[in-house]
C-alpha positions as CSV (number, residue, x, y, z in Angstrom):
1,M,25.0,92.4,134.8
2,I,24.8,96.1,135.4
3,T,24.4,98.3,132.3
4,Y,26.4,101.5,132.9
5,K,25.0,104.5,131.1
6,V,27.8,106.6,130.0
7,G,27.7,110.0,128.2
8,I,30.3,111.7,126.0
9,C,30.2,115.3,125.1
10,D,32.8,117.0,123.0
11,D,32.6,119.4,120.2
12,E,35.1,117.5,118.2
13,A,33.8,114.3,116.7
14,D,37.2,112.6,116.6
15,E,37.5,113.0,120.3
16,V,34.1,111.5,120.9
17,K,34.9,108.5,118.6
18,K,38.2,108.0,120.5
19,I,36.4,107.7,123.8
20,E,33.8,105.5,122.4
21,D,36.3,103.1,121.0
22,L,38.2,102.9,124.3
23,L,34.9,102.1,126.1
24,H,34.0,99.3,123.7
25,E,37.6,98.0,124.3
26,Y,37.0,98.1,128.0
27,E,33.7,96.3,127.6
28,A,35.4,93.4,125.7
29,T,38.2,93.0,128.2
30,H,36.2,93.4,131.4
31,N,32.9,91.8,130.6
32,I,31.1,95.2,131.3
33,H,28.3,96.6,129.3
34,F,28.0,100.4,128.5
35,E,25.0,102.2,127.1
36,I,26.9,105.1,125.4
37,H,25.2,108.5,124.6
38,S,27.4,110.7,122.5
39,Y,27.1,114.5,121.9
40,T,29.1,117.1,120.1
41,D,26.7,119.8,121.3
42,G,26.3,120.6,125.0
43,L,22.9,122.2,124.6
44,K,21.6,119.0,122.9
45,L,22.9,117.0,126.0
46,L,21.2,119.5,128.3
47,R,17.8,119.3,126.4
48,D,18.0,115.4,126.7
49,Y,19.1,115.4,130.3
50,Q,15.7,116.3,131.8
51,K,15.8,114.2,135.1
52,P,18.4,113.0,137.5
53,H,20.2,109.7,137.1
54,M,19.9,109.4,133.3
55,L,23.6,108.8,133.2
56,H,26.0,107.1,135.6
57,A,29.0,108.9,134.1
58,L,29.8,111.7,131.7
59,F,33.1,112.3,129.9
60,L,32.9,116.0,129.3
61,D,35.0,118.5,127.4
62,V,35.5,122.0,128.8
63,E,36.1,124.4,125.8
64,M,33.0,124.1,123.7
65,P,31.3,126.8,121.6
66,L,28.2,128.5,123.1
67,F,28.1,126.4,126.3
68,N,31.3,125.3,128.1
69,G,31.7,122.1,130.1
70,I,31.8,123.8,133.6
71,D,28.5,125.6,133.0
72,L,26.9,122.5,131.6
73,A,28.0,120.5,134.7
74,E,26.5,123.2,137.0
75,H,23.2,122.8,135.2
76,L,23.2,119.1,135.7
77,R,24.1,119.4,139.3
78,G,21.2,121.8,139.7
79,L,18.6,119.2,138.5
80,P,19.8,118.0,141.2
81,D,22.0,115.2,140.2
82,R,24.6,114.7,142.8
83,D,25.4,111.2,141.9
84,L,26.5,111.7,138.3
85,H,30.2,110.9,137.9
86,I,31.6,114.0,135.9
87,I,34.9,113.2,134.3
88,F,36.4,116.2,132.5
89,V,38.6,115.6,129.5
90,S,40.3,118.7,128.5
91,A,43.4,120.3,126.9
92,Y,43.1,123.3,129.3
93,P,44.4,122.3,132.7
94,Q,43.6,125.9,134.0
95,Y,40.0,124.8,134.3
96,M,40.9,122.1,136.8
97,K,40.3,124.3,139.8
98,D,36.9,125.3,138.4
99,S,35.9,121.6,138.2
100,F,36.0,121.3,141.9
101,S,32.9,123.6,142.2
102,V,30.8,121.0,140.3
103,Q,32.2,118.0,142.3
104,A,34.0,116.5,139.4
105,F,35.0,113.0,139.9
106,Q,38.2,113.4,137.8
107,Y,40.0,115.6,135.4
108,I,41.9,114.0,132.5
109,S,44.3,116.2,130.5
110,K,44.4,115.8,126.7
111,P,46.2,114.3,125.1
112,F,45.9,111.3,127.5
113,K,47.3,107.8,127.4
114,K,45.1,104.7,126.9
115,E,46.2,103.3,130.2
116,E,45.3,106.5,132.1
117,F,41.8,106.5,130.6
118,M,41.1,102.8,131.3
119,Q,42.3,103.3,135.0
120,E,39.8,106.1,135.4
121,V,37.0,104.0,133.9
122,S,37.9,101.3,136.5
123,R,37.9,103.9,139.3
124,F,34.5,105.2,138.2
125,I,33.0,101.6,138.1
126,E,34.5,100.7,141.5
127,D,33.2,103.9,143.1
128,Y,29.7,103.5,141.6
129,Q,29.4,99.9,142.9
130,Q,30.6,100.9,146.3
131,S,28.1,103.7,146.4
132,Q,25.0,101.6,145.7
133,S,22.7,101.1,148.8
134,I,19.2,100.3,149.3
135,Q,16.7,101.2,152.1
136,V,14.7,98.5,153.9
137,V,12.0,99.2,156.4
138,L,11.7,97.4,159.7
139,P,8.1,96.1,160.1
140,D,7.6,96.9,163.8
141,E,9.5,100.2,164.5
142,E,9.1,101.8,161.1
143,K,12.7,102.7,161.0
144,K,14.7,102.9,157.9
145,H,18.1,101.1,157.7
146,L,20.5,101.8,154.9
147,I,22.2,98.7,153.8
148,H,25.0,98.4,151.3
149,T,24.1,95.9,148.5
150,D,27.5,94.2,148.8
151,D,26.8,93.4,152.4
152,I,23.6,91.3,151.5
153,Y,24.2,87.6,151.0
154,Y,20.5,86.8,150.2
155,I,16.9,87.6,150.9
156,E,14.4,85.1,152.2
157,C,10.7,85.3,152.2
158,L,9.5,84.5,155.8
159,D,5.7,85.1,155.3
160,A,4.4,86.0,151.9
161,R,1.0,87.1,153.3
162,R,2.5,89.6,155.6
163,Y,5.3,90.5,153.2
164,L,7.9,89.7,155.8
165,T,11.4,89.2,154.5
166,R,14.9,88.4,156.0
167,F,18.0,90.1,154.7
168,V,21.1,87.9,155.7
169,G,24.6,89.3,155.7
170,K,28.0,87.8,156.6
171,E,27.7,88.5,160.4
172,S,24.1,89.9,160.7
173,E,20.6,89.8,159.5
174,L,17.7,92.2,159.2
175,R,13.9,91.5,159.1
176,A,12.0,94.0,156.9
177,T,8.7,94.3,154.9
178,G,8.4,94.1,151.2
179,R,7.1,91.9,148.3
180,M,9.8,89.5,146.9
181,S,8.8,90.6,143.4
182,D,9.6,94.3,144.3
183,W,13.0,93.4,145.8
184,E,13.6,91.3,142.8
185,N,13.0,94.2,140.4
186,Q,14.9,96.7,142.5
187,L,18.0,94.6,142.8
188,K,18.3,92.7,139.5
189,D,20.7,95.3,138.1
190,Y,23.0,94.9,141.1
191,G,24.0,91.2,140.7
192,F,21.0,89.7,142.5
193,F,19.1,86.8,141.2
194,R,15.9,85.2,142.3
195,C,16.7,81.4,142.4
196,C,13.4,80.3,143.7
197,R,10.1,81.6,144.9
198,S,11.4,82.1,148.5
199,H,15.0,83.4,147.9
200,I,17.0,86.1,146.1
201,I,20.7,85.7,146.2
202,N,23.6,88.1,145.7
203,I,25.7,86.2,143.0
204,K,28.9,87.9,144.4
205,H,28.5,85.7,147.5
206,L,27.5,82.5,145.8
207,H,30.2,79.9,146.6
208,Y,29.2,77.2,144.3
209,I,26.2,75.4,142.7
210,R,25.4,71.8,143.4
211,K,22.5,69.8,142.0
212,S,19.3,71.6,143.2
213,E,20.9,73.9,145.9
214,L,23.4,76.7,146.3
215,V,26.2,77.1,148.8
216,M,26.6,80.7,149.8
217,G,29.8,82.4,151.1
218,N,28.6,82.0,154.7
219,H,27.9,78.3,154.1
220,D,24.1,78.7,154.1
221,I,22.3,76.4,151.8
222,I,19.7,77.9,149.4
223,P,17.3,75.9,147.3
224,L,17.5,76.4,143.5
225,S,14.6,76.0,141.1
226,R,15.4,73.6,138.2
227,R,14.0,76.1,135.7
228,K,16.3,78.8,137.0
229,E,19.5,76.8,136.9
230,N,20.7,77.5,133.4
231,D,20.2,81.3,133.8
232,L,22.0,81.3,137.0
233,R,24.9,79.3,135.8
234,K,25.4,81.8,133.0
235,L,25.4,84.7,135.4
236,F,27.7,83.0,137.8
237,N,30.1,82.2,135.1
238,E,30.0,85.9,134.1
239,Q,30.8,86.9,137.7
240,L,33.8,84.6,137.8
241,L,35.2,86.1,134.5
242,I,34.9,89.6,136.0
243,I,36.8,88.5,139.1
244,R,39.6,86.9,136.9
245,N,40.0,90.0,134.9
246,R,40.5,92.1,138.0
247,R,43.4,90.0,139.1
């Protein structure tokens, strides 16, 4: 399961608490986990945010003493951090035009309805998941191919000594170099699971589990290590719960 790192910055503590409570409610109803970092001081947030990608999303007030939200967002973009989803939450709609200059993901006007807020959280998660891609390197031509993680069904180790791997998708496959342990670490937060020494699967494309093997969405059969079975079943059930909640 992905842990989404979410920041909240508002000089009013009650507003911070309100967003915290809504995020916790979203966690409970969508089987999502948030790591929440709350601030009532924009300068404190800026001091803590020393490198890109420390947060996935930031709910940011505009009118704050000393350092307003638009200026704060400009500093964060200048790190640079172009991937941060900045969601302004403000009672001042006149700043909406200014938010375009810092590539705001959304602008929520106070006071907002619970349903509106939850909808924007869902939009952020969907957009974040769709934006996640990895790069693999072809062993012969030294070309880099950008592959969306959702398009990968599984990864198979073809030759451990030469670090040769095969990325299998719905209608295509790609051979690339890399240690299986490295791919496992890189992809573990994106719904991938190493089910045995030779395979890493994308749980989103797991059709069902039977005895000591897995049936993928493309009908390929993947071996399953007995010692990995309980952990995989737990993750698979969590994935099914997420799908049901989206319906």
